[in-house]
Kinemage of the C-alpha trace (Angstrom):
@kinemage 1
@onewidth
@group {chain A} dominant
@subgroup {mainchain}
@vectorlist {calphas} color= white
{ca met a 1} P 0.000 0.000 0.000
{ca gly a 2} L 1.352 3.431 -0.920
{ca phe a 3} L 1.851 6.278 1.510
{ca tyr a 4} L -1.142 8.348 0.421
{ca gln a 5} L -3.308 5.258 0.086
{ca asp a 6} L -2.455 4.326 3.657
{ca ile a 7} L -3.294 7.842 4.875
{ca gln a 8} L -6.584 7.728 2.950
{ca his a 9} L -7.459 4.342 4.422
{ca arg a 10} L -6.725 5.495 7.981
{ca phe a 11} L -7.844 9.134 7.931
{ca gly a 12} L -9.978 9.721 4.819
{ca ile a 13} L -9.663 11.471 1.462
{ca tyr a 14} L -9.948 14.985 2.932
{ca asn a 15} L -6.764 14.507 4.956
{ca val a 16} L -4.931 13.154 1.906
{ca arg a 17} L -5.835 16.315 -0.022
{ca val a 18} L -4.721 18.540 2.854
{ca leu a 19} L -1.449 16.617 3.192
{ca lys a 20} L -0.728 16.890 -0.552
{ca gln a 21} L -1.442 20.636 -0.498
{ca trp a 22} L 0.842 21.040 2.520
{ca ala a 23} L 3.644 19.078 0.822
{ca lys a 24} L 3.312 21.149 -2.356
{ca leu a 25} L 3.350 24.371 -0.340
{ca asn a 26} L 6.529 23.309 1.474
{ca ile a 27} L 8.221 22.657 -1.877
{ca arg a 28} L 7.230 26.129 -3.087
{ca val a 29} L 8.478 27.776 0.119
{ca ala a 30} L 11.818 25.944 -0.131
{ca ser a 31} L 12.155 26.990 -3.773
{ca leu a 32} L 11.484 30.630 -2.934
{ca lys a 33} L 13.968 30.559 -0.053
{ca asn a 34} L 16.636 29.105 -2.346
{ca arg a 35} L 15.906 31.731 -5.006
{ca arg a 36} L 16.211 34.497 -2.403
{ca ile a 37} L 19.545 33.152 -1.156
{ca phe a 38} L 20.824 32.912 -4.739
{ca leu a 39} L 19.794 36.453 -5.620
{ca leu a 40} L 21.194 37.911 -2.402
{ca thr a 41} L 24.484 36.111 -3.020
{ca cys a 42} L 24.578 37.457 -6.577
{ca arg a 43} L 23.986 40.972 -5.285
{ca lys a 44} L 26.715 40.572 -2.669
{ca glu a 45} L 29.185 39.361 -5.319
{ca arg a 46} L 27.996 42.059 -7.765
{ca leu a 47} L 26.942 39.481 -10.342
{ca ile a 48} L 23.959 39.697 -12.664
{ca pro a 49} L 22.323 36.321 -13.406
{ca asn a 50} L 21.630 35.509 -17.058
{ca his a 51} L 17.867 35.429 -16.510
{ca ile a 52} L 17.961 39.106 -15.474
{ca lys a 53} L 20.232 40.415 -18.261
């Protein structure tokens, strides 16, 4: 049985949807944090990334 199938069996479909939304949100937050760190480092080093040029 898969992870989400197990969660659905134990706690219901609503909780699976909430868990998937939470996981997706955490991925987005991590991506934005990494982007911020990258851009701040570029600014500190006085570099301009190719996607901004």
